KOLGU-4560 file (N, C-alpha, C; in nm, 3 decimals, padded with zeros to 5 digits):
<recs>
<n_xx: -03.907 n_yy: 05.122 n_zz: -01.941 ca_xx: -03.888 ca_yy: 05.249 ca_zz: -02.011 c_xx: -03.928 c_yy: 05.359 c_zz: -01.929 mol: A seq: 1 type: MET>
<n_xx: -03.852 n_yy: 05.495 n_zz: -01.947 ca_xx: -03.866 ca_yy: 05.590 ca_zz: -01.896 c_xx: -03.978 c_yy: 05.675 c_zz: -01.949 mol: A seq: 2 type: LEU>
<n_xx: -04.061 n_yy: 05.709 n_zz: -01.814 ca_xx: -04.194 ca_yy: 05.801 ca_zz: -01.875 c_xx: -04.111 c_yy: 05.909 c_zz: -01.966 mol: A seq: 3 type: SER>
<n_xx: -04.214 n_yy: 06.002 n_zz: -02.051 ca_xx: -04.172 ca_yy: 06.114 ca_zz: -02.092 c_xx: -04.121 c_yy: 06.217 c_zz: -01.999 mol: A seq: 4 type: LYS>
<n_xx: -04.206 n_yy: 06.238 n_zz: -01.898 ca_xx: -04.171 ca_yy: 06.353 ca_zz: -01.798 c_xx: -04.025 c_yy: 06.318 c_zz: -01.735 mol: A seq: 5 type: ASN>
<n_xx: -03.985 n_yy: 06.170 n_zz: -01.714 ca_xx: -03.859 ca_yy: 06.123 ca_zz: -01.634 c_xx: -03.775 c_yy: 06.126 c_zz: -01.720 mol: A seq: 6 type: TYR>
<n_xx: -03.752 n_yy: 06.131 n_zz: -01.846 ca_xx: -03.656 ca_yy: 06.122 ca_zz: -01.919 c_xx: -03.563 c_yy: 06.236 c_zz: -01.927 mol: A seq: 7 type: LYS>
<n_xx: -03.596 n_yy: 06.366 n_zz: -01.914 ca_xx: -03.473 ca_yy: 06.448 ca_zz: -01.872 c_xx: -03.385 c_yy: 06.408 c_zz: -01.752 mol: A seq: 8 type: PRO>
<n_xx: -03.455 n_yy: 06.366 n_zz: -01.655 ca_xx: -03.350 ca_yy: 06.342 ca_zz: -01.557 c_xx: -03.238 c_yy: 06.235 c_zz: -01.586 mol: A seq: 9 type: ILE>
<n_xx: -03.307 n_yy: 06.145 n_zz: -01.661 ca_xx: -03.180 ca_yy: 06.053 ca_zz: -01.734 c_xx: -03.045 c_yy: 06.114 c_zz: -01.831 mol: A seq: 10 type: PHE>
<n_xx: -03.123 n_yy: 06.235 n_zz: -01.924 ca_xx: -03.047 ca_yy: 06.326 ca_zz: -01.960 c_xx: -02.948 c_yy: 06.396 c_zz: -01.883 mol: A seq: 11 type: TYR>
<n_xx: -03.022 n_yy: 06.425 n_zz: -01.794 ca_xx: -02.930 ca_yy: 06.508 ca_zz: -01.696 c_xx: -02.832 c_yy: 06.453 c_zz: -01.646 mol: A seq: 12 type: LEU>
<n_xx: -02.845 n_yy: 06.316 n_zz: -01.586 ca_xx: -02.772 ca_yy: 06.236 ca_zz: -01.532 c_xx: -02.652 c_yy: 06.211 c_zz: -01.614 mol: A seq: 13 type: LEU>
<n_xx: -02.679 n_yy: 06.169 n_zz: -01.740 ca_xx: -02.559 ca_yy: 06.161 ca_zz: -01.891 c_xx: -02.477 c_yy: 06.260 c_zz: -01.890 mol: A seq: 14 type: CYS>
<n_xx: -02.558 n_yy: 06.398 n_zz: -01.850 ca_xx: -02.469 ca_yy: 06.522 ca_zz: -01.867 c_xx: -02.394 c_yy: 06.535 c_zz: -01.776 mol: A seq: 15 type: LEU>
<n_xx: -02.431 n_yy: 06.503 n_zz: -01.651 ca_xx: -02.328 ca_yy: 06.520 ca_zz: -01.544 c_xx: -02.241 c_yy: 06.422 c_zz: -01.550 mol: A seq: 16 type: ALA>
<n_xx: -02.268 n_yy: 06.285 n_zz: -01.571 ca_xx: -02.152 ca_yy: 06.221 ca_zz: -01.578 c_xx: -02.048 c_yy: 06.272 c_zz: -01.690 mol: A seq: 17 type: LEU>
<n_xx: -02.065 n_yy: 06.284 n_zz: -01.808 ca_xx: -01.989 ca_yy: 06.335 ca_zz: -01.911 c_xx: -01.894 c_yy: 06.450 c_zz: -01.880 mol: A seq: 18 type: GLY>
<n_xx: -01.985 n_yy: 06.536 n_zz: -01.809 ca_xx: -01.893 ca_yy: 06.672 ca_zz: -01.740 c_xx: -01.786 c_yy: 06.640 c_zz: -01.646 mol: A seq: 19 type: THR>
<n_xx: -01.852 n_yy: 06.537 n_zz: -01.551 ca_xx: -01.766 ca_yy: 06.489 ca_zz: -01.444 c_xx: -01.660 c_yy: 06.410 c_zz: -01.495 mol: A seq: 20 type: TYR>
<n_xx: -01.666 n_yy: 06.334 n_zz: -01.602 ca_xx: -01.520 ca_yy: 06.295 ca_zz: -01.669 c_xx: -01.445 c_yy: 06.392 c_zz: -01.743 mol: A seq: 21 type: ILE>
<n_xx: -01.493 n_yy: 06.476 n_zz: -01.792 ca_xx: -01.406 ca_yy: 06.586 ca_zz: -01.828 c_xx: -01.360 c_yy: 06.647 c_zz: -01.729 mol: A seq: 22 type: ILE>
<n_xx: -01.417 n_yy: 06.680 n_zz: -01.649 ca_xx: -01.380 ca_yy: 06.780 ca_zz: -01.510 c_xx: -01.251 c_yy: 06.697 c_zz: -01.439 mol: A seq: 23 type: HIS>
<n_xx: -01.288 n_yy: 06.567 n_zz: -01.419 ca_xx: -01.151 ca_yy: 06.476 ca_zz: -01.377 c_xx: -01.054 c_yy: 06.473 c_zz: -01.450 mol: A seq: 24 type: LYS>
<n_xx: -01.057 n_yy: 06.451 n_zz: -01.586 ca_xx: -00.968 ca_yy: 06.421 ca_zz: -01.687 c_xx: -00.886 c_yy: 06.562 c_zz: -01.695 mol: A seq: 25 type: ALA>
<n_xx: -00.921 n_yy: 06.692 n_zz: -01.666 ca_xx: -00.858 ca_yy: 06.789 ca_zz: -01.714 c_xx: -00.769 c_yy: 06.808 c_zz: -01.558 mol: A seq: 26 type: VAL>
<n_xx: -00.832 n_yy: 06.774 n_zz: -01.453 ca_xx: -00.748 ca_yy: 06.756 ca_zz: -01.319 c_xx: -00.625 c_yy: 06.673 c_zz: -01.354 mol: A seq: 27 type: PHE>
<n_xx: -00.675 n_yy: 06.587 n_zz: -01.406 ca_xx: -00.546 ca_yy: 06.463 ca_zz: -01.406 c_xx: -00.443 c_yy: 06.463 c_zz: -01.499 mol: A seq: 28 type: PHE>
<n_xx: -00.493 n_yy: 06.558 n_zz: -01.609 ca_xx: -00.395 ca_yy: 06.565 ca_zz: -01.707 c_xx: -00.330 c_yy: 06.713 c_zz: -01.676 mol: A seq: 29 type: PHE>
<n_xx: -00.356 n_yy: 06.796 n_zz: -01.582 ca_xx: -00.319 ca_yy: 06.901 ca_zz: -01.544 c_xx: -00.213 c_yy: 06.896 c_zz: -01.414 mol: A seq: 30 type: SER>
<n_xx: -00.238 n_yy: 06.792 n_zz: -01.364 ca_xx: -00.191 ca_yy: 06.732 ca_zz: -01.232 c_xx: -00.189 c_yy: 06.833 c_zz: -01.120 mol: A seq: 31 type: GLU>
<n_xx: -00.336 n_yy: 06.838 n_zz: -01.120 ca_xx: -00.395 ca_yy: 06.917 ca_zz: -01.005 c_xx: -00.396 c_yy: 06.803 c_zz: -00.880 mol: A seq: 32 type: ILE>
<n_xx: -00.352 n_yy: 06.845 n_zz: -00.784 ca_xx: -00.395 ca_yy: 06.756 ca_zz: -00.660 c_xx: -00.522 c_yy: 06.810 c_zz: -00.595 mol: A seq: 33 type: ASN>
<n_xx: -00.650 n_yy: 06.712 n_zz: -00.607 ca_xx: -00.763 ca_yy: 06.740 ca_zz: -00.527 c_xx: -00.796 c_yy: 06.715 c_zz: -00.399 mol: A seq: 34 type: THR>
<n_xx: -00.702 n_yy: 06.624 n_zz: -00.343 ca_xx: -00.723 ca_yy: 06.572 ca_zz: -00.207 c_xx: -00.698 c_yy: 06.687 c_zz: -00.115 mol: A seq: 35 type: GLU>
<n_xx: -00.656 n_yy: 06.799 n_zz: -00.142 ca_xx: -00.703 ca_yy: 06.878 ca_zz: -00.019 c_xx: -00.792 c_yy: 06.982 c_zz: -00.062 mol: A seq: 36 type: ASN>
<n_xx: -00.915 n_yy: 06.934 n_zz: -00.143 ca_xx: -01.019 ca_yy: 07.044 ca_zz: -00.177 c_xx: -01.099 c_yy: 07.001 c_zz: -00.021 mol: A seq: 37 type: PHE>
<n_xx: -01.187 n_yy: 07.121 n_zz: -00.014 ca_xx: -01.305 ca_yy: 07.098 ca_zz: 00.080 c_xx: -01.405 c_yy: 07.007 c_zz: 00.023 mol: A seq: 38 type: HIS>
<n_xx: -01.439 n_yy: 07.014 n_zz: -00.047 ca_xx: -01.546 ca_yy: 06.942 ca_zz: -00.107 c_xx: -01.508 c_yy: 06.853 c_zz: -00.242 mol: A seq: 39 type: TYR>
<n_xx: -01.506 n_yy: 06.735 n_zz: -00.237 ca_xx: -01.439 ca_yy: 06.624 ca_zz: -00.362 c_xx: -01.532 c_yy: 06.689 c_zz: -00.480 mol: A seq: 40 type: SER>
<n_xx: -01.494 n_yy: 06.655 n_zz: -00.604 ca_xx: -01.558 ca_yy: 06.660 ca_zz: -00.728 c_xx: -01.687 c_yy: 06.571 c_zz: -00.725 mol: A seq: 41 type: LEU>
<n_xx: -01.677 n_yy: 06.447 n_zz: -00.673 ca_xx: -01.777 ca_yy: 06.351 ca_zz: -00.638 c_xx: -01.912 c_yy: 06.417 c_zz: -00.586 mol: A seq: 42 type: GLU>
<n_xx: -01.878 n_yy: 06.475 n_zz: -00.457 ca_xx: -01.994 ca_yy: 06.538 ca_zz: -00.363 c_xx: -02.025 c_yy: 06.647 c_zz: -00.460 mol: A seq: 43 type: LEU>
<n_xx: -01.965 n_yy: 06.747 n_zz: -00.514 ca_xx: -02.021 ca_yy: 06.818 ca_zz: -00.597 c_xx: -02.101 c_yy: 06.803 c_zz: -00.682 mol: A seq: 44 type: LEU>
<n_xx: -02.067 n_yy: 06.713 n_zz: -00.769 ca_xx: -02.141 ca_yy: 06.677 ca_zz: -00.879 c_xx: -02.294 c_yy: 06.599 c_zz: -00.833 mol: A seq: 45 type: TYR>
<n_xx: -02.281 n_yy: 06.515 n_zz: -00.744 ca_xx: -02.395 ca_yy: 06.444 ca_zz: -00.686 c_xx: -02.481 c_yy: 06.555 c_zz: -00.623 mol: A seq: 46 type: PHE>
<n_xx: -02.407 n_yy: 06.641 n_zz: -00.547 ca_xx: -02.498 ca_yy: 06.735 ca_zz: -00.504 c_xx: -02.597 c_yy: 06.834 c_zz: -00.561 mol: A seq: 47 type: SER>
<n_xx: -02.513 n_yy: 06.873 n_zz: -00.663 ca_xx: -02.565 ca_yy: 06.965 ca_zz: -00.787 c_xx: -02.683 c_yy: 06.857 c_zz: -00.863 mol: A seq: 48 type: PHE>
<n_xx: -02.638 n_yy: 06.739 n_zz: -00.901 ca_xx: -02.725 ca_yy: 06.661 ca_zz: -00.965 c_xx: -02.873 c_yy: 06.610 c_zz: -00.898 mol: A seq: 49 type: PHE>
<n_xx: -02.837 n_yy: 06.609 n_zz: -00.749 ca_xx: -02.961 ca_yy: 06.564 ca_zz: -00.651 c_xx: -03.037 c_yy: 06.711 c_zz: -00.652 mol: A seq: 50 type: ALA>
<n_xx: -02.984 n_yy: 06.806 n_zz: -00.637 ca_xx: -03.056 ca_yy: 06.937 ca_zz: -00.638 c_xx: -03.130 c_yy: 06.961 c_zz: -00.760 mol: A seq: 51 type: ILE>
<n_xx: -03.047 n_yy: 06.909 n_zz: -00.891 ca_xx: -03.134 ca_yy: 06.967 ca_zz: -01.011 c_xx: -03.235 c_yy: 06.891 c_zz: -01.025 mol: A seq: 52 type: SER>
<n_xx: -03.244 n_yy: 06.750 n_zz: -00.999 ca_xx: -03.351 ca_yy: 06.649 ca_zz: -01.008 c_xx: -03.456 c_yy: 06.691 c_zz: -00.939 mol: A seq: 53 type: SER>
<n_xx: -03.431 n_yy: 06.709 n_zz: -00.775 ca_xx: -03.568 ca_yy: 06.773 ca_zz: -00.720 c_xx: -03.631 c_yy: 06.893 c_zz: -00.772 mol: A seq: 54 type: LEU>
<n_xx: -03.529 n_yy: 07.016 n_zz: -00.829 ca_xx: -03.600 ca_yy: 07.095 ca_zz: -00.861 c_xx: -03.687 c_yy: 07.066 c_zz: -01.015 mol: A seq: 55 type: LEU>
<n_xx: -03.641 n_yy: 06.992 n_zz: -01.087 ca_xx: -03.727 ca_yy: 06.926 ca_zz: -01.201 c_xx: -03.826 c_yy: 06.872 c_zz: -01.177 mol: A seq: 56 type: TYR>
<n_xx: -03.819 n_yy: 06.796 n_zz: -01.048 ca_xx: -03.970 ca_yy: 06.682 ca_zz: -01.017 c_xx: -04.074 c_yy: 06.827 c_zz: -00.959 mol: A seq: 57 type: LEU>
<n_xx: -04.012 n_yy: 06.898 n_zz: -00.882 ca_xx: -04.108 ca_yy: 07.028 ca_zz: -00.808 c_xx: -04.171 c_yy: 07.074 c_zz: -00.943 mol: A seq: 58 type: ILE>
<n_xx: -04.100 n_yy: 07.110 n_zz: -01.040 ca_xx: -04.121 ca_yy: 07.180 ca_zz: -01.162 c_xx: -04.257 c_yy: 07.077 c_zz: -01.246 mol: A seq: 59 type: LEU>
<n_xx: -04.250 n_yy: 06.963 n_zz: -01.213 ca_xx: -04.330 ca_yy: 06.899 ca_zz: -01.297 c_xx: -04.459 c_yy: 06.878 c_zz: -01.236 mol: A seq: 60 type: LEU>
<n_xx: -04.478 n_yy: 06.878 n_zz: -01.075 ca_xx: -04.589 ca_yy: 06.854 ca_zz: -00.985 c_xx: -04.658 c_yy: 07.048 c_zz: -01.042 mol: A seq: 61 type: VAL>
<n_xx: -04.565 n_yy: 07.136 n_zz: -01.013 ca_xx: -04.604 ca_yy: 07.233 ca_zz: -01.040 c_xx: -04.688 c_yy: 07.292 c_zz: -01.160 mol: A seq: 62 type: VAL>
<n_xx: -04.629 n_yy: 07.226 n_zz: -01.292 ca_xx: -04.686 ca_yy: 07.197 ca_zz: -01.435 c_xx: -04.817 c_yy: 07.155 c_zz: -01.422 mol: A seq: 63 type: LYS>
<n_xx: -04.820 n_yy: 07.041 n_zz: -01.342 ca_xx: -04.969 ca_yy: 06.977 ca_zz: -01.326 c_xx: -05.044 c_yy: 07.045 c_zz: -01.268 mol: A seq: 64 type: LYS>
<n_xx: -05.009 n_yy: 07.141 n_zz: -01.172 ca_xx: -05.126 ca_yy: 07.191 ca_zz: -01.096 c_xx: -05.156 c_yy: 07.343 c_zz: -01.140 mol: A seq: 65 type: LYS>
<n_xx: -05.067 n_yy: 07.453 n_zz: -01.186 ca_xx: -05.074 ca_yy: 07.550 ca_zz: -01.249 c_xx: -04.983 c_yy: 07.566 c_zz: -01.321 mol: A seq: 66 type: ASN>
<n_xx: -04.980 n_yy: 07.565 n_zz: -01.450 ca_xx: -04.877 ca_yy: 07.596 ca_zz: -01.560 c_xx: -04.827 c_yy: 07.712 c_zz: -01.580 mol: A seq: 67 type: PHE>
<n_xx: -04.869 n_yy: 07.844 n_zz: -01.533 ca_xx: -04.837 ca_yy: 07.979 ca_zz: -01.515 c_xx: -04.752 c_yy: 08.001 c_zz: -01.433 mol: A seq: 68 type: GLU>
<n_xx: -04.716 n_yy: 07.941 n_zz: -01.366 ca_xx: -04.619 ca_yy: 07.975 ca_zz: -01.247 c_xx: -04.501 c_yy: 07.868 c_zz: -01.253 mol: A seq: 69 type: ILE>
<n_xx: -04.490 n_yy: 07.817 n_zz: -01.359 ca_xx: -04.374 ca_yy: 07.735 ca_zz: -01.364 c_xx: -04.260 c_yy: 07.824 c_zz: -01.358 mol: A seq: 70 type: VAL>
<n_xx: -04.229 n_yy: 07.912 n_zz: -01.447 ca_xx: -04.134 ca_yy: 08.004 ca_zz: -01.462 c_xx: -04.102 c_yy: 08.065 c_zz: -01.323 mol: A seq: 71 type: GLY>
<n_xx: -04.167 n_yy: 08.113 n_zz: -01.274 ca_xx: -04.181 ca_yy: 08.206 ca_zz: -01.111 c_xx: -04.110 c_yy: 08.062 c_zz: -01.000 mol: A seq: 72 type: MET>
<n_xx: -04.156 n_yy: 07.915 n_zz: -01.046 ca_xx: -04.121 ca_yy: 07.820 ca_zz: -00.964 c_xx: -03.962 c_yy: 07.792 c_zz: -00.983 mol: A seq: 73 type: ALA>
<n_xx: -03.926 n_yy: 07.783 n_zz: -01.118 ca_xx: -03.786 ca_yy: 07.762 ca_zz: -01.122 c_xx: -03.704 c_yy: 07.883 c_zz: -01.065 mol: A seq: 74 type: PHE>
<n_xx: -03.717 n_yy: 08.005 n_zz: -01.069 ca_xx: -03.655 ca_yy: 08.128 ca_zz: -01.058 c_xx: -03.644 c_yy: 08.099 c_zz: -00.892 mol: A seq: 75 type: LEU>
<n_xx: -03.759 n_yy: 08.078 n_zz: -00.850 ca_xx: -03.729 ca_yy: 08.051 ca_zz: -00.692 c_xx: -03.634 c_yy: 07.936 c_zz: -00.639 mol: A seq: 76 type: PHE>
<n_xx: -03.680 n_yy: 07.817 n_zz: -00.728 ca_xx: -03.562 ca_yy: 07.730 ca_zz: -00.695 c_xx: -03.403 c_yy: 07.745 c_zz: -00.753 mol: A seq: 77 type: GLY>
<n_xx: -03.374 n_yy: 07.809 n_zz: -00.803 ca_xx: -03.269 ca_yy: 07.838 ca_zz: -00.857 c_xx: -03.189 c_yy: 07.937 c_zz: -00.757 mol: A seq: 78 type: THR>
<n_xx: -03.299 n_yy: 08.026 n_zz: -00.725 ca_xx: -03.226 ca_yy: 08.111 ca_zz: -00.575 c_xx: -03.226 c_yy: 08.050 c_zz: -00.455 mol: A seq: 79 type: PHE>
<n_xx: -03.283 n_yy: 07.920 n_zz: -00.440 ca_xx: -03.262 ca_yy: 07.862 ca_zz: -00.304 c_xx: -03.127 c_yy: 07.786 c_zz: -00.345 mol: A seq: 80 type: THR>
<n_xx: -03.109 n_yy: 07.748 n_zz: -00.447 ca_xx: -02.981 ca_yy: 07.647 ca_zz: -00.491 c_xx: -02.877 c_yy: 07.741 c_zz: -00.510 mol: A seq: 81 type: GLN>
<n_xx: -02.892 n_yy: 07.877 n_zz: -00.539 ca_xx: -02.748 ca_yy: 07.969 ca_zz: -00.535 c_xx: -02.745 c_yy: 07.985 c_zz: -00.387 mol: A seq: 82 type: MET>
<n_xx: -02.836 n_yy: 08.024 n_zz: -00.321 ca_xx: -02.808 ca_yy: 08.030 ca_zz: -00.174 c_xx: -02.718 c_yy: 07.944 c_zz: -00.107 mol: A seq: 83 type: LEU>
<n_xx: -02.783 n_yy: 07.805 n_zz: -00.099 ca_xx: -02.708 ca_yy: 07.678 ca_zz: -00.062 c_xx: -02.579 c_yy: 07.712 c_zz: -00.115 mol: A seq: 84 type: LEU>
<n_xx: -02.578 n_yy: 07.711 n_zz: -00.236 ca_xx: -02.431 ca_yy: 07.680 ca_zz: -00.325 c_xx: -02.337 c_yy: 07.778 c_zz: -00.197 mol: A seq: 85 type: ALA>
<n_xx: -02.381 n_yy: 07.905 n_zz: -00.244 ca_xx: -02.296 ca_yy: 08.013 ca_zz: -00.149 c_xx: -02.281 c_yy: 07.972 c_zz: -00.007 mol: A seq: 86 type: TYR>
<n_xx: -02.380 n_yy: 07.933 n_zz: 00.078 ca_xx: -02.357 ca_yy: 07.876 ca_zz: 00.212 c_xx: -02.226 c_yy: 07.764 c_zz: 00.208 mol: A seq: 87 type: LEU>
<n_xx: -02.284 n_yy: 07.683 n_zz: 00.112 ca_xx: -02.136 ca_yy: 07.563 ca_zz: 00.082 c_xx: -02.025 c_yy: 07.626 c_zz: 00.068 mol: A seq: 88 type: ALA>
<n_xx: -02.029 n_yy: 07.719 n_zz: -00.041 ca_xx: -01.888 ca_yy: 07.777 ca_zz: -00.048 c_xx: -01.809 c_yy: 07.895 c_zz: 00.048 mol: A seq: 89 type: LEU>
<n_xx: -01.906 n_yy: 07.912 n_zz: 00.187 ca_xx: -01.821 ca_yy: 07.976 ca_zz: 00.278 c_xx: -01.694 c_yy: 07.934 c_zz: 00.304 mol: A seq: 90 type: GLN>
<n_xx: -01.663 n_yy: 07.831 n_zz: 00.322 ca_xx: -01.522 ca_yy: 07.764 ca_zz: 00.409 c_xx: -01.421 c_yy: 07.770 c_zz: 00.259 mol: A seq: 91 type: PRO>
<n_xx: -01.473 n_yy: 07.780 n_zz: 00.169 ca_xx: -01.362 ca_yy: 07.812 ca_zz: 00.061 c_xx: -01.334 c_yy: 07.926 c_zz: 00.047 mol: A seq: 92 type: ILE>
<n_xx: -01.437 n_yy: 08.035 n_zz: 00.068 ca_xx: -01.420 ca_yy: 08.160 ca_zz: 00.040 c_xx: -01.309 c_yy: 08.214 c_zz: 00.163 mol: A seq: 93 type: LEU>
<n_xx: -01.309 n_yy: 08.150 n_zz: 00.273 ca_xx: -01.235 ca_yy: 08.200 ca_zz: 00.385 c_xx: -01.110 c_yy: 08.149 c_zz: 00.407 mol: A seq: 94 type: LYS>
<n_xx: -01.072 n_yy: 08.040 n_zz: 00.294 ca_xx: -00.951 ca_yy: 08.001 ca_zz: 00.291 c_xx: -00.866 c_yy: 08.086 c_zz: 00.214 mol: A seq: 95 type: ASN>
<n_xx: -00.770 n_yy: 08.169 n_zz: 00.278 ca_xx: -00.685 ca_yy: 08.229 ca_zz: 00.168 c_xx: -00.571 c_yy: 08.171 c_zz: 00.108 mol: A seq: 96 type: LYS>
<n_xx: -00.552 n_yy: 08.058 n_zz: 00.065 ca_xx: -00.424 ca_yy: 07.976 ca_zz: 00.053 c_xx: -00.439 c_yy: 07.991 c_zz: -00.097 mol: A seq: 97 type: THR>
<n_xx: -00.318 n_yy: 07.959 n_zz: -00.196 ca_xx: -00.348 ca_yy: 07.992 ca_zz: -00.322 c_xx: -00.395 c_yy: 07.851 c_zz: -00.394 mol: A seq: 98 type: GLY>
<n_xx: -00.400 n_yy: 07.757 n_zz: -00.308 ca_xx: -00.463 ca_yy: 07.623 ca_zz: -00.371 c_xx: -00.610 c_yy: 07.638 c_zz: -00.397 mol: A seq: 99 type: GLU>
<n_xx: -00.690 n_yy: 07.731 n_zz: -00.308 ca_xx: -00.846 ca_yy: 07.739 ca_zz: -00.299 c_xx: -00.874 c_yy: 07.795 c_zz: -00.433 mol: A seq: 100 type: THR>
<n_xx: -00.808 n_yy: 07.887 n_zz: -00.494 ca_xx: -00.837 ca_yy: 07.949 ca_zz: -00.611 c_xx: -00.886 c_yy: 07.846 c_zz: -00.717 mol: A seq: 101 type: ASN>
<n_xx: -00.835 n_yy: 07.731 n_zz: -00.758 ca_xx: -00.858 ca_yy: 07.627 ca_zz: -00.838 c_xx: -00.995 c_yy: 07.558 c_zz: -00.807 mol: A seq: 102 type: VAL>
<n_xx: -00.993 n_yy: 07.573 n_zz: -00.635 ca_xx: -01.110 ca_yy: 07.499 ca_zz: -00.575 c_xx: -01.237 c_yy: 07.597 c_zz: -00.602 mol: A seq: 103 type: GLU>
<n_xx: -01.230 n_yy: 07.716 n_zz: -00.599 ca_xx: -01.309 ca_yy: 07.812 ca_zz: -00.636 c_xx: -01.362 c_yy: 07.832 c_zz: -00.779 mol: A seq: 104 type: LYS>
<n_xx: -01.287 n_yy: 07.788 n_zz: -00.870 ca_xx: -01.315 ca_yy: 07.819 ca_zz: -01.001 c_xx: -01.386 c_yy: 07.666 c_zz: -01.046 mol: A seq: 105 type: VAL>
<n_xx: -01.331 n_yy: 07.571 n_zz: -00.946 ca_xx: -01.376 ca_yy: 07.429 ca_zz: -01.021 c_xx: -01.527 c_yy: 07.403 c_zz: -00.954 mol: A seq: 106 type: SER>
<n_xx: -01.547 n_yy: 07.516 n_zz: -00.811 ca_xx: -01.679 ca_yy: 07.483 ca_zz: -00.767 c_xx: -01.798 c_yy: 07.576 c_zz: -00.853 mol: A seq: 107 type: PHE>
<n_xx: -01.747 n_yy: 07.700 n_zz: -00.917 ca_xx: -01.830 ca_yy: 07.799 ca_zz: -00.990 c_xx: -01.840 c_yy: 07.722 c_zz: -01.137 mol: A seq: 108 type: PHE>
<n_xx: -01.732 n_yy: 07.656 n_zz: -01.187 ca_xx: -01.788 ca_yy: 07.595 ca_zz: -01.304 c_xx: -01.891 c_yy: 07.489 c_zz: -01.301 mol: A seq: 109 type: ILE>
<n_xx: -01.892 n_yy: 07.394 n_zz: -01.179 ca_xx: -01.983 ca_yy: 07.295 ca_zz: -01.179 c_xx: -02.124 c_yy: 07.369 c_zz: -01.157 mol: A seq: 110 type: THR>
<n_xx: -02.117 n_yy: 07.470 n_zz: -01.076 ca_xx: -02.238 ca_yy: 07.534 ca_zz: -01.030 c_xx: -02.335 c_yy: 07.592 c_zz: -01.165 mol: A seq: 111 type: PHE>
<n_xx: -02.234 n_yy: 07.660 n_zz: -01.244 ca_xx: -02.276 ca_yy: 07.707 ca_zz: -01.377 c_xx: -02.330 c_yy: 07.644 c_zz: -01.475 mol: A seq: 112 type: VAL>
<n_xx: -02.274 n_yy: 07.493 n_zz: -01.485 ca_xx: -02.275 ca_yy: 07.362 ca_zz: -01.583 c_xx: -02.425 c_yy: 07.334 c_zz: -01.508 mol: A seq: 113 type: LEU>
<n_xx: -02.444 n_yy: 07.298 n_zz: -01.405 ca_xx: -02.556 ca_yy: 07.241 ca_zz: -01.354 c_xx: -02.689 c_yy: 07.371 c_zz: -01.381 mol: A seq: 114 type: PHE>
<n_xx: -02.683 n_yy: 07.498 n_zz: -01.358 ca_xx: -02.788 ca_yy: 07.606 ca_zz: -01.383 c_xx: -02.799 c_yy: 07.568 c_zz: -01.529 mol: A seq: 115 type: LEU>
<n_xx: -02.717 n_yy: 07.571 n_zz: -01.629 ca_xx: -02.715 ca_yy: 07.579 ca_zz: -01.747 c_xx: -02.808 c_yy: 07.465 c_zz: -01.823 mol: A seq: 116 type: LEU>
<n_xx: -02.786 n_yy: 07.349 n_zz: -01.733 ca_xx: -02.877 ca_yy: 07.222 ca_zz: -01.770 c_xx: -03.005 c_yy: 07.256 c_zz: -01.702 mol: A seq: 117 type: PHE>
<n_xx: -03.008 n_yy: 07.294 n_zz: -01.598 ca_xx: -03.153 ca_yy: 07.316 ca_zz: -01.518 c_xx: -03.238 c_yy: 07.420 c_zz: -01.616 mol: A seq: 118 type: GLN>
<n_xx: -03.152 n_yy: 07.536 n_zz: -01.671 ca_xx: -03.251 ca_yy: 07.610 ca_zz: -01.787 c_xx: -03.284 c_yy: 07.532 c_zz: -01.888 mol: A seq: 119 type: THR>
<n_xx: -03.174 n_yy: 07.473 n_zz: -01.925 ca_xx: -03.240 ca_yy: 07.407 ca_zz: -02.087 c_xx: -03.350 c_yy: 07.304 c_zz: -02.061 mol: A seq: 120 type: LEU>
<n_xx: -03.347 n_yy: 07.216 n_zz: -01.945 ca_xx: -03.446 ca_yy: 07.134 ca_zz: -01.902 c_xx: -03.601 c_yy: 07.230 c_zz: -01.894 mol: A seq: 121 type: LEU>
<n_xx: -03.560 n_yy: 07.327 n_zz: -01.813 ca_xx: -03.689 ca_yy: 07.402 ca_zz: -01.783 c_xx: -03.761 c_yy: 07.465 c_zz: -01.913 mol: A seq: 122 type: THR>
<n_xx: -03.677 n_yy: 07.527 n_zz: -01.987 ca_xx: -03.709 ca_yy: 07.567 ca_zz: -02.134 c_xx: -03.792 c_yy: 07.473 c_zz: -02.228 mol: A seq: 123 type: VAL>
<n_xx: -03.750 n_yy: 07.342 n_zz: -02.208 ca_xx: -03.799 ca_yy: 07.254 ca_zz: -02.253 c_xx: -03.937 c_yy: 07.195 c_zz: -02.211 mol: A seq: 124 type: ARG>
<n_xx: -03.967 n_yy: 07.221 n_zz: -02.062 ca_xx: -04.097 ca_yy: 07.150 ca_zz: -01.983 c_xx: -04.165 c_yy: 07.303 c_zz: -02.037 mol: A seq: 125 type: LEU>
<n_xx: -04.124 n_yy: 07.410 n_zz: -02.037 ca_xx: -04.222 ca_yy: 07.514 ca_zz: -02.062 c_xx: -04.273 c_yy: 07.548 c_zz: -02.229 mol: A seq: 126 type: LEU>
<n_xx: -04.180 n_yy: 07.483 n_zz: -02.321 ca_xx: -04.217 ca_yy: 07.436 ca_zz: -02.431 c_xx: -04.305 c_yy: 07.335 c_zz: -02.511 mol: A seq: 127 type: ASN>
<n_xx: -04.337 n_yy: 07.267 n_zz: -02.386 ca_xx: -04.397 ca_yy: 07.158 ca_zz: -02.421 c_xx: -04.555 c_yy: 07.204 c_zz: -02.426 mol: A seq: 128 type: GLU>
<n_xx: -04.651 n_yy: 07.137 n_zz: -02.516 ca_xx: -04.772 ca_yy: 07.160 ca_zz: -02.509 c_xx: -04.870 c_yy: 07.113 c_zz: -02.347 mol: A seq: 129 type: LYS>
<n_xx: -04.950 n_yy: 07.171 n_zz: -02.335 ca_xx: -05.018 ca_yy: 07.176 ca_zz: -02.216 c_xx: -05.068 c_yy: 06.992 c_zz: -02.251 mol: A seq: 130 type: ARG>
</recs>
């Protein structure tokens, strides 16, 4: 049985798998070739899931130590994630071919989805009674 604190990570995994399947299906039915992408969808989803899970675990520790700074820790964590995402996106941004437009949009959608998931989890964490 999952602990109450770690159940949101399971929900995050379910949401990630669901959106990954939808994302992959859209590419399949649109006949978009993802073999030339700099980062595979699997790598993107795994990376963003790992970062989101790590951030949530850090927020749990911060909540136990000092509840008042959970929001600031979340902001710092999302800033760090955004910085890492921008650095990872650099090779795609430098490539000027037409095929990279789909990859840029795909990267952005994945980033925004996980940012939304993180925000929802953090809001639930902040709304819990101490």
